[in-house]
N, C-alpha and C positions, 0 to 999 in steps of 0.2 A: 934401612928400616930399623927399628929398635929390636935388637936380639939379645943384647946383654942383659943379665938379670938385674944389675944396678939401674941400667936405663928403664926397665920395667918398673922397678921400685919407685924411681924418681918420677916417672910418669904418673904413677898411682898417687903419689903424694900431692903432685900439682893438681891433678884432678879432684882429689878429696878437698883440698884447700879451696879451689875455685867453687866447688859444690857448697861448701860451708859459707863462703862469702855470699854467694848468691842467694842461698836460703835466708840468711840474716838481712840482706838488702831487700828482698821481697816482703819479709816480715815488717821491716821498718816502714816501707812504703805503704803497706796495708794500714799502718797506724797514722797515716797522714803526712809523712816525711818525704821530701824530695831532694834528690842528689843535686849539688851544685857544681859538680865536675862530671866529666864522662865516666860511665860505669867501669871502664877499663883502668882508670886512674885508681879506683879503689882495689881492683884485683892486683894491679902492679904494686901498690903500696904494701899490700900483705904479703905478696910474693917476695918482694924485696926483704922484708922482716924475716921470712923463712931462710933466704939465702944468707943474710948476715948472721943468723942464729947458727946455721949449719956451719959457716966458716969459723965461728967463735968456739964451736964444740971440740975442735982439734982431734976429731975422731978419724980414724983411717978405716975404710976409704971415706973421703969427704963426700958425702951424699946428703941429700936433702931430708932423708928419714932420720938423721942424726941431729936435726934441729930441735933444741930443747923447747922452743916456742911452739911446737906443734901441740904440746898438751894444752897450752892456753887457747890454741885456736880450736881444736876439736873437743875438749873437755871442759873448758872455762877455767881451768886451774892455772895458778900463776907459775911461770917457769922459774927455775932457781936463779937465773941471772937475767932478769927481764930488760929488754930494750923497751918494751911497752907491756903494760900489765895485761891488756886485752887487745891484741893487734887488730883483730877484725872489728870489734866494737869501736876502738879508737878510730880506725880509718873511716868508718861509716859515720860516726858522730862528727868528726871533723869536716865531713864534706856533705852534711845534709842540713836542711832547714825544714821547719814545721810549716806546712801550707794550709793548716786548718785554722 
């Protein structure tokens, strides 16, 4: 089981990212949009962006909480070296259609 402090931090980052994605997905669905891919595809797309950002940070130890893109995910601010300006919104926008 997870006992290492780094594991606990990474688990919390993953949980917070997934909570953020889910909240934004539900908000978009309430406004009449529907996913065109399985929900897990959107989660995976955003988590991959976090992993890539953490790798690019070159911080030691290499953990997810070092990903610069987390600011864009949680606060809506642009990371200093963005792969995507708004990773959650981009993933959702690219995989939804308006059904109204």
